[in-house]
C-alpha positions as CSV (number, residue, x, y, z in Angstrom):
1,M,-31.4,50.1,-142.4
2,K,-29.9,52.8,-139.9
3,K,-33.4,54.5,-139.5
4,L,-35.0,51.2,-138.9
5,F,-32.4,50.2,-136.3
6,L,-32.9,53.6,-134.3
7,C,-36.6,53.4,-134.4
8,L,-36.6,49.9,-133.2
9,L,-34.2,51.0,-130.4
10,L,-36.6,53.7,-129.6
11,L,-39.5,51.5,-129.4
12,A,-37.7,49.0,-127.2
13,S,-36.7,51.7,-125.1
14,G,-40.0,53.4,-125.5
15,L,-42.8,51.2,-124.4
16,A,-41.0,50.7,-121.3
17,H,-40.7,54.5,-120.9
18,S,-44.1,55.0,-122.0
19,A,-45.1,52.2,-119.7
20,R,-44.5,54.3,-116.8
21,A,-40.8,55.7,-116.5
22,Y,-39.2,52.8,-114.8
23,G,-35.4,52.6,-114.3
24,P,-33.1,50.1,-116.3
25,D,-34.3,47.1,-114.1
26,G,-38.0,47.7,-115.2
27,H,-37.0,48.3,-118.7
28,K,-35.0,45.1,-118.9
29,I,-38.0,43.1,-117.6
30,I,-40.3,44.3,-120.3
31,G,-37.5,44.0,-123.0
32,A,-37.1,40.4,-121.8
33,I,-40.9,39.5,-121.7
34,A,-41.1,40.9,-125.5
35,D,-38.1,38.8,-126.3
36,Q,-39.7,35.5,-124.9
37,K,-42.9,36.4,-127.0
38,L,-41.1,36.9,-130.1
39,A,-38.6,33.9,-129.8
40,G,-38.9,31.7,-133.0
41,T,-40.9,34.0,-135.0
42,P,-40.1,35.9,-138.3
43,A,-40.5,39.1,-136.3
44,G,-38.1,38.1,-133.5
45,A,-35.5,37.2,-136.2
46,R,-36.1,40.7,-138.1
47,V,-35.4,42.4,-134.5
48,T,-32.3,40.5,-133.8
49,Q,-31.1,41.5,-137.4
50,L,-32.0,45.3,-136.9
51,L,-30.3,45.5,-133.6
52,D,-27.3,43.9,-134.9
53,G,-27.6,40.9,-132.3
54,Y,-28.6,42.8,-129.4
55,T,-31.8,41.7,-127.6
56,L,-34.7,43.8,-126.7
57,E,-34.0,43.5,-123.1
58,E,-30.3,44.8,-123.9
59,A,-31.8,47.4,-126.2
60,S,-34.1,48.5,-123.7
61,I,-31.5,50.4,-121.5
62,M,-29.3,52.1,-124.2
63,A,-31.2,55.2,-124.1
64,D,-29.9,55.8,-120.6
65,P,-26.2,55.9,-121.2
66,I,-26.8,58.2,-124.1
67,K,-27.8,60.7,-121.4
68,Q,-24.4,60.4,-119.7
69,W,-22.7,61.6,-122.7
70,D,-24.3,65.1,-122.2
71,K,-21.4,66.4,-120.0
72,P,-18.2,65.0,-121.5
73,G,-19.5,65.1,-125.2
74,I,-19.2,62.5,-127.8
75,D,-15.7,63.1,-128.5
76,N,-14.6,62.1,-125.0
77,P,-12.3,59.0,-125.1
78,K,-14.7,57.1,-122.5
79,V,-17.8,57.9,-124.5
80,Q,-16.3,56.5,-127.5
81,K,-15.9,53.2,-125.6
82,Y,-19.5,52.7,-125.5
83,F,-21.1,50.0,-127.7
84,S,-17.3,49.5,-129.2
85,S,-18.4,45.9,-129.8
86,H,-21.1,46.8,-132.2
87,P,-19.3,50.0,-134.1
88,K,-22.0,50.5,-136.8
89,I,-24.5,51.0,-133.6
90,A,-22.1,53.1,-131.8
91,E,-21.8,55.5,-134.7
92,Q,-25.4,55.7,-135.2
93,L,-26.0,56.7,-131.7
94,R,-23.4,59.3,-131.5
95,A,-25.0,60.8,-134.6
96,F,-28.4,60.7,-133.0
97,W,-26.8,62.6,-130.0
98,K,-25.1,65.0,-132.2
99,A,-28.3,65.8,-134.0
100,N,-30.3,66.2,-131.0
101,P,-28.0,67.7,-128.4
102,P,-28.9,68.6,-124.9
103,T,-30.3,72.0,-124.3
104,T,-32.1,74.0,-121.6
105,D,-34.0,76.2,-124.3
106,E,-37.5,74.9,-124.5
107,K,-38.0,76.9,-127.5
108,S,-35.0,75.4,-129.5
109,P,-35.7,74.7,-133.2
110,V,-33.3,71.8,-132.6
111,P,-34.8,69.3,-130.1
112,S,-32.8,67.7,-127.2
113,H,-32.6,63.7,-127.1
114,H,-34.1,64.2,-123.7
115,W,-37.6,65.5,-124.9
116,F,-38.1,62.1,-126.6
117,H,-38.5,60.4,-123.2
118,Y,-41.8,61.9,-121.9
119,T,-45.0,63.9,-122.2
120,D,-46.3,66.1,-119.4
121,V,-50.2,66.0,-119.6
122,P,-51.4,68.0,-116.6
123,L,-53.3,65.7,-114.1
124,V,-55.8,68.2,-112.9
125,G,-59.3,67.2,-114.2
126,E,-59.8,64.4,-116.7
127,A,-58.2,65.8,-119.7
128,K,-56.6,63.3,-122.3
129,Y,-53.5,63.7,-124.1
130,G,-55.2,65.4,-127.3
131,A,-57.4,67.8,-125.3
132,G,-54.8,70.4,-124.6
133,K,-51.4,71.8,-125.4
134,V,-49.5,72.2,-122.1
135,G,-47.0,69.5,-121.6
136,R,-47.4,68.1,-125.1
137,S,-45.0,69.0,-128.0
138,Q,-44.1,67.8,-131.5
139,W,-41.0,66.0,-129.9
140,D,-42.7,64.1,-127.2
141,I,-42.9,60.3,-126.6
142,V,-46.2,60.1,-128.3
143,H,-45.2,61.8,-131.3
144,T,-41.8,60.2,-131.3
145,M,-43.1,56.8,-131.0
146,R,-45.9,57.4,-133.6
147,Y,-43.1,58.3,-136.2
148,C,-40.9,55.3,-135.3
149,I,-44.0,53.0,-135.7
150,A,-44.6,54.5,-139.2
151,V,-40.8,54.0,-140.2
152,L,-40.9,50.3,-139.2
153,Q,-44.0,49.8,-141.0
154,G,-42.3,51.5,-144.3
155,K,-44.8,54.5,-144.2
156,E,-42.2,56.8,-143.5
157,P,-38.8,56.9,-145.4
158,E,-35.6,55.7,-143.6
159,K,-34.0,59.1,-144.5
160,N,-35.4,62.4,-143.8
161,A,-34.7,66.2,-144.5
162,Q,-32.5,66.0,-141.6
163,N,-30.8,62.7,-142.7
164,H,-30.5,61.7,-139.1
165,P,-32.0,58.5,-137.9
166,A,-34.4,58.3,-134.9
167,D,-32.7,56.3,-131.9
168,P,-34.0,52.9,-131.6
169,A,-33.0,52.8,-127.9
170,H,-35.7,55.6,-127.5
171,H,-38.3,53.9,-129.4
172,A,-38.0,50.7,-127.4
173,R,-38.1,52.9,-124.5
174,P,-41.2,54.7,-125.0
175,L,-43.1,51.5,-125.2
176,R,-41.5,50.5,-122.0
177,R,-42.3,53.8,-120.3
178,R,-46.1,53.9,-121.4
179,H,-46.8,51.7,-118.5
180,P,-45.3,53.9,-114.1
181,P,-48.1,56.1,-113.4
182,A,-46.2,58.9,-111.7
183,A,-43.9,60.0,-114.5
184,P,-43.3,60.3,-118.2
185,C,-46.8,60.9,-119.2
186,R,-48.1,63.1,-116.3
187,R,-47.2,66.2,-114.4
188,A,-48.8,68.4,-111.5
189,Y,-48.8,72.2,-111.6
190,F,-49.1,74.4,-108.6
191,D,-50.0,78.1,-107.9
192,A,-47.9,80.4,-105.8
193,K,-49.9,79.1,-102.8
194,G,-49.0,75.6,-103.5
195,Q,-52.2,74.6,-104.6
196,P,-52.9,72.2,-107.7
197,V,-54.2,74.0,-110.7
198,D,-54.8,73.5,-114.7
199,P,-52.2,75.3,-116.5
200,E,-54.6,75.3,-119.4
201,R,-56.6,77.9,-117.8
202,G,-53.8,80.4,-117.8
203,G,-51.9,82.2,-115.1
204,E,-48.7,81.4,-113.5
205,S,-48.0,78.0,-112.4
206,F,-45.2,75.6,-111.3
207,P,-44.5,72.0,-112.5
208,D,-43.5,69.4,-110.3
209,E,-41.1,68.0,-113.0
210,G,-42.8,64.7,-113.4
211,G,-42.6,64.0,-109.6
212,N,-38.7,65.1,-109.4
213,S,-39.7,67.9,-107.0
214,L,-41.8,66.1,-104.7
215,R,-40.6,64.1,-101.9
216,L,-42.7,61.1,-101.1
217,K,-43.2,60.5,-97.2
218,L,-44.7,57.0,-96.5
219,T,-45.9,56.9,-93.0
220,R,-47.2,53.3,-93.4
221,D,-44.2,51.9,-95.3
222,V,-42.6,49.0,-93.7
223,V,-39.4,49.3,-95.7
224,P,-36.7,51.0,-93.7
225,R,-35.6,54.1,-95.6
226,K,-32.5,56.4,-95.1
227,K,-34.2,59.3,-96.6
228,D,-37.5,60.1,-98.3
229,P,-37.5,59.2,-102.1
230,R,-38.4,61.6,-104.7
231,L,-42.0,60.7,-106.3
232,H,-40.3,60.1,-109.5
233,S,-37.6,57.8,-108.5
234,F,-40.0,55.7,-106.3
235,W,-42.0,55.0,-109.3
236,D,-38.8,54.5,-111.4
237,A,-37.2,52.0,-109.1
238,D,-38.7,51.1,-105.7
239,T,-41.9,49.8,-107.4
240,V,-39.9,47.3,-109.5
241,Y,-37.8,46.2,-106.7
242,A,-40.8,45.5,-104.6
243,N,-41.5,42.7,-107.0
244,L,-38.2,41.0,-106.6
245,P,-36.5,39.4,-103.6
246,R,-34.6,41.6,-101.0
247,F,-31.1,40.7,-100.3
248,P,-28.9,41.7,-97.4
249,D,-26.6,44.8,-97.8
250,T,-23.7,42.4,-96.6
251,M,-24.0,40.2,-99.6
252,P,-20.8,40.6,-102.1
253,K,-21.7,42.8,-105.0
254,E,-21.1,40.0,-107.6
255,E,-23.2,37.5,-105.8
256,R,-26.0,40.2,-105.3
257,Q,-26.0,41.1,-109.0
258,A,-26.2,37.4,-110.0
259,K,-29.0,36.8,-107.8
260,M,-30.8,39.8,-108.9
261,D,-30.3,38.8,-112.6
262,A,-31.7,35.3,-111.8
263,A,-35.0,37.0,-110.2
264,E,-35.6,39.3,-112.9
265,K,-35.4,36.4,-115.4
266,E,-37.7,34.4,-113.3
267,L,-40.3,37.2,-113.1
268,S,-40.2,38.2,-116.8
269,T,-40.4,34.5,-117.8
270,R,-43.4,34.1,-115.5
271,L,-45.2,37.2,-116.7
272,A,-44.3,36.2,-120.4
273,Q,-46.1,32.9,-119.8
274,E,-49.4,34.4,-118.2
275,E,-51.6,36.4,-120.5
276,P,-52.5,39.8,-119.1
277,K,-56.3,40.9,-119.0
278,N,-57.4,43.3,-121.6
279,W,-54.1,43.8,-123.3
280,R,-55.0,43.8,-127.0
281,L,-56.3,47.2,-128.6
282,P,-59.0,47.2,-131.1
283,A,-58.0,45.5,-134.2
284,E,-59.3,48.3,-136.4
285,L,-57.0,50.9,-134.4
286,P,-54.1,51.9,-136.8
287,L,-50.6,51.0,-135.0
288,T,-49.7,54.7,-135.2
289,D,-52.7,55.6,-133.0
290,Y,-51.2,53.1,-130.2
291,P,-49.0,55.8,-128.5
292,E,-51.7,58.3,-127.8
293,T,-54.0,55.4,-126.8
294,W,-51.5,54.2,-124.4
295,A,-50.9,57.9,-123.0
296,N,-54.9,58.0,-122.5
297,E,-54.9,54.7,-120.7
298,V,-52.2,55.6,-118.2
299,L,-53.7,59.0,-117.2
300,P,-56.3,57.5,-114.9
301,L,-53.9,55.4,-113.2
302,A,-51.5,58.3,-112.8
303,R,-54.4,60.3,-111.2
304,Q,-55.2,57.5,-109.0
305,A,-51.5,57.4,-107.9
306,R,-51.7,60.9,-106.9
307,A,-55.1,60.7,-105.4
308,R,-53.7,58.2,-102.7
309,L,-51.4,60.8,-101.5
310,R,-51.8,64.4,-100.0
311,Y,-49.7,67.5,-101.0
312,Q,-48.1,69.3,-98.2
313,N,-45.5,72.2,-97.9
314,V,-45.7,72.8,-101.5
315,A,-44.0,76.3,-102.8
316,P,-42.4,77.6,-105.8
317,K,-38.5,77.2,-105.7
318,L,-35.8,77.9,-108.1
319,D,-34.1,74.6,-109.4
320,H,-31.5,74.7,-112.0
321,E,-32.5,78.2,-113.3
322,K,-36.5,77.0,-113.4
323,M,-39.1,77.5,-111.0
324,V,-40.8,74.5,-109.9
325,G,-43.6,73.4,-107.4
326,D,-41.4,72.0,-104.6
327,G,-42.9,69.9,-101.6
328,E,-44.0,66.6,-100.2
329,M,-46.6,64.1,-100.8
330,V,-47.8,62.0,-97.9
331,D,-49.6,58.5,-97.8
332,E,-53.3,58.6,-96.8
333,P,-55.4,55.9,-95.4
334,T,-57.5,54.1,-98.2
335,K,-60.6,52.1,-98.3
336,D,-58.9,49.0,-99.8
337,G,-56.3,49.1,-96.8
338,L,-53.3,48.7,-99.0
339,S,-50.3,50.7,-98.0
340,Y,-48.8,52.9,-100.9
341,S,-45.9,50.7,-101.4
342,K,-47.9,47.6,-101.6
343,W,-50.7,49.1,-104.1
344,S,-48.0,50.8,-106.3
345,A,-45.8,47.3,-106.6
346,R,-49.1,45.4,-107.5
347,M,-50.0,48.0,-110.3
348,V,-46.4,48.2,-111.6
349,Q,-46.3,44.5,-111.9
350,Q,-49.4,44.5,-114.0
351,E,-48.0,47.4,-116.1
352,L,-44.6,45.7,-116.7
353,Q,-46.4,42.7,-117.9
354,L,-48.8,44.6,-120.2
355,A,-45.9,46.6,-121.7
356,G,-43.9,43.5,-122.4
357,W,-46.8,41.8,-124.2
358,R,-47.5,44.9,-126.0
359,L,-44.2,45.7,-127.2
360,A,-43.9,42.1,-128.9
361,D,-47.2,42.4,-130.4
362,L,-46.5,46.0,-132.0
363,L,-43.2,44.8,-133.4
364,E,-44.7,41.5,-134.7
365,R,-47.5,43.9,-136.6
366,A,-45.2,46.8,-137.6
367,L,-42.6,44.3,-139.1
368,A,-45.1,42.2,-140.9
369,P,-44.8,42.0,-144.6
370,N,-48.4,43.2,-145.1
371,E,-47.9,46.2,-142.9
372,S,-45.2,47.9,-145.1
373,T,-47.2,49.1,-147.8
374,P,-46.0,52.8,-148.2
375,S,-48.9,55.2,-147.4
376,P,-49.4,58.7,-145.6
377,S,-48.8,58.7,-142.1
378,P,-50.0,61.1,-139.3
379,A,-48.2,64.5,-139.6
380,A,-45.4,64.3,-137.0
381,P,-41.9,65.8,-137.2
382,A,-39.2,63.1,-137.6
383,P,-36.8,62.8,-134.6
384,R,-33.6,64.2,-136.0
């Protein structure tokens, strides 16, 4: 039961992450869409049971607070208060963090819980997830989701050799994340001269950390900005907020939050009622193959998101004991005449909707009685 909860949380948190690395508002919208699609169904009731009464909308953002435990540690009194209204869930999440502690050692045999959030497929060329090794790992978001789906199907035991359940918040998240083109699935690499390179071909290269080391300069943007956003944070938050009303900075905080919540609810309701185009995957495709298929789907869009920009002033730079490709990206004129902000907002709304519908469909299939017959699943280490 513990493993089922954690895997469900990973999926709820996961499809949103896998969707495209949104911030909490994007994750919540995806979870809310799935909640509405599953309302009144046996799968919906099972989800409520496994999440101990939490909704997918609420579960979709549980993975982010866990990151905040890294500095104080799980024995800190403030950390102990997290999820205190659901003590069993709080216990499982702390056990998950303890089994997958943060580390800067990329070769550590014990995975960091941060690794389950992403995969960094190089954007140079047309390579798919399975076509190389750089940026992929046995602990990345694709492998994590694949494993969690198998657990929900009953094809992997709830207890593994490590006896530590996978975090459900994470599982919900990879689903959410599969659908912002700039982040969890994709990364650019640069040589010492600041030129994009393919790291699979060997030689020294410097990653952009999923867009975290690149500043976005939007010369055609009508939105006033105090400073240039990082490419990653732009896709994480700005693209989502562009689909919601803008409220004056002078509005009281409580009123602003209430209006934002209402706007998000209105948007998620509309996206849940309108069926997106081409959202279904082939009927014969095993559920455990969905994560890699989603990763491959998002790569062309990620490349398109970069193609609409121009790199400038990129150079190697030391960042937290690691060399990265640091620089800027500038928007370029395009044939469709759309500004980068307008184009990205349109793409993200489509991806939010797609992720919500797919999360609901995946859970309905994975939790269906006829899907739970034990059988071997693709080899993938279990999140500890």
